[in-house]
C-alpha positions in Angstrom: 64.8 206.9 115.7 63.9 203.5 117.2 63.0 200.4 115.4 59.8 198.9 116.6 60.0 195.5 118.2 58.3 192.6 116.5 57.5 189.2 117.9 58.7 187.3 114.8 62.4 186.5 114.6 64.5 187.7 111.7 64.7 184.9 109.1 68.3 186.1 108.2 69.5 185.5 111.7 68.0 182.0 111.9 69.5 181.1 108.5 72.9 182.4 109.7 72.8 180.3 112.9 71.8 177.2 110.9 74.7 177.8 108.5 77.2 178.2 111.4 76.0 175.1 113.1 76.3 173.1 109.9 79.9 174.3 109.4 80.8 173.5 113.0 79.3 170.0 112.7 81.5 169.4 109.6 84.7 170.8 111.1 84.5 169.3 114.6 84.0 165.6 113.6 86.9 163.8 115.3 88.9 161.5 113.1 88.1 157.9 113.8 91.2 156.1 115.3 91.5 152.4 115.6 93.1 151.4 118.8 94.2 147.8 118.5 92.4 145.1 116.9 93.1 143.2 113.7 95.6 140.6 112.7 98.3 143.1 111.9 98.1 144.6 115.4 98.3 141.2 117.0 101.3 140.3 114.8 103.0 143.5 115.7 102.7 142.7 119.4 104.2 139.2 118.8 106.9 140.9 116.8 107.7 143.2 119.7 107.9 140.3 122.0 110.2 138.5 119.6 112.4 141.6 119.4 112.7 141.6 123.2 113.8 138.0 123.2 116.2 138.5 120.3 118.0 141.5 121.9 118.7 139.5 125.1 120.3 136.7 122.9 122.3 139.4 121.1 123.4 141.0 124.3 124.6 137.6 125.6 126.3 136.9 122.3 128.1 140.3 122.5 129.2 139.7 126.1 130.5 136.2 125.3 132.4 137.2 122.2 133.8 140.4 123.8 134.9 138.8 127.1 135.2 135.1 126.2 134.1 134.1 129.6 131.9 131.0 129.7 128.7 131.1 131.7 129.2 130.0 135.3 132.9 130.5 135.2 132.5 133.5 137.4 129.6 134.0 139.9 126.7 135.8 138.4 126.7 139.3 139.6 124.2 142.0 139.5 126.5 144.1 137.3 126.6 141.3 134.7 122.9 141.0 134.6 122.5 144.8 134.5 125.0 144.9 131.6 123.0 142.3 129.7 119.8 144.2 130.3 121.4 147.5 129.4 122.7 146.2 126.1 119.4 144.6 125.4 117.5 147.8 126.2 119.7 149.9 123.9 119.4 147.3 121.1 115.6 147.2 121.7 115.3 151.0 121.4 117.2 150.9 118.1 115.0 148.0 116.8 111.9 149.9 118.0 112.8 152.7 115.6 113.5 150.3 112.8 110.2 148.4 113.2 108.2 151.5 114.2 106.9 150.2 117.5 105.5 153.4 118.9 102.6 152.4 121.1 103.1 151.7 124.8 101.8 148.2 124.3 104.7 147.5 122.0 107.2 148.7 124.6 105.5 146.5 127.2 105.6 143.5 124.9 109.3 144.1 124.1 110.1 144.4 127.8 108.2 141.3 128.6 110.1 139.4 125.9 113.4 140.6 127.4 112.4 139.3 130.8 111.2 136.0 129.5 114.4 135.6 127.5 116.6 136.4 130.5 115.0 133.6 132.6 114.4 131.0 129.9 117.2 131.2 127.4 118.9 128.2 128.9 115.8 126.1 128.1 116.2 127.0 124.4 119.8 126.0 124.6 118.8 122.6 126.0 116.2 122.3 123.2 118.4 123.3 120.3 122.0 122.9 121.2 123.2 122.6 117.6 121.7 126.0 116.7 123.3 127.7 119.7 126.6 126.0 119.0 126.6 127.6 115.6 126.0 131.1 117.0 128.0 131.0 120.3 130.4 128.0 120.5 130.3 124.3 121.4 132.1 125.0 124.7 129.6 127.7 125.6 126.6 125.3 124.9 128.3 122.5 126.8 128.8 124.8 129.8 125.2 126.1 129.7 123.9 122.5 129.5 126.1 121.4 132.4 125.2 124.3 134.8 121.5 124.7 134.2 118.4 122.5 134.5 116.0 122.7 131.6 113.0 122.4 133.8 113.7 125.4 136.0 113.8 129.1 135.5 117.3 130.4 135.9 119.6 133.3 135.0 123.1 132.4 133.9 
């Protein structure tokens, strides 16, 4: 037995298609994600930059107190610079986990802070010698002031 064809669509089929489309529209809405923006995000980038600067100071602090060698006493070698950057990188990774810097922008800001600190830390020593004398030593500060020019970028 065959069912005669009719030109009018089945209302049950149209209702089912409408119901499926409504469910799909509800289920497929992508979650709104904010990428950047806001004061908190800007402060987190500044914090990542600060962490980058801080880890370089900490690496130089560790190198000075472990070896006791004053800056400029031996010629600056690539190995010394790489050791500083390696220590800073490892410390930065640990602090990244502590402060939950997960975005690539935070890693870039931290790395930029490390590079800035490597080349300009002597300027901070010239600007605040008493503070650095408390952390490092008076002889270390006197040596840095003696061998560096506060108006030029340098690595010591």
